[in-house]
C-alpha angles and dihedrals in degrees: 000000000000090000092054092051089046092048092048091050090051090048091049090053092049094050087048091053093049092046092051089049091051094048090045088057093054119094113257094249092058093050094059119071093213092049095238098109110193092005089078097241095307120133109256114247094248091058098048115108114236126207094010120128123195117208121190128192115233122218089253093057091049090068090065093057090082092057088048088058095040091054094046097098092049092045093047091049091049092049093047097048090047092054101044093104089056095042100042098081095048090048093047092049092047093050090044090053092048091049093048091050092047089050092047092044093053092046093052089045091052092050094051095038096113 
């Protein structure tokens, strides 16, 4: 039995040596699970994104989304009524332009009717 345990220890050391040789032959990026190699899994400085902020919505904030959609009509009406003085000149000019084009179009059609 002593010979068997001695033989298995010898086999284990041989397997370890062959595995360490195989790992040493791999590129460093393949050895690290994070892909960083000697950087210890950290992202290299040239790959880091600068000036980007990630925002996540927690489950508690998702409960407020239904009230946001429920109040959409009231908010839309409020914003529209507040902006009528700013929108009125553009709407009047646009409606006048449409009416003028319709008038000219019917006049030209009447002239070239027959």
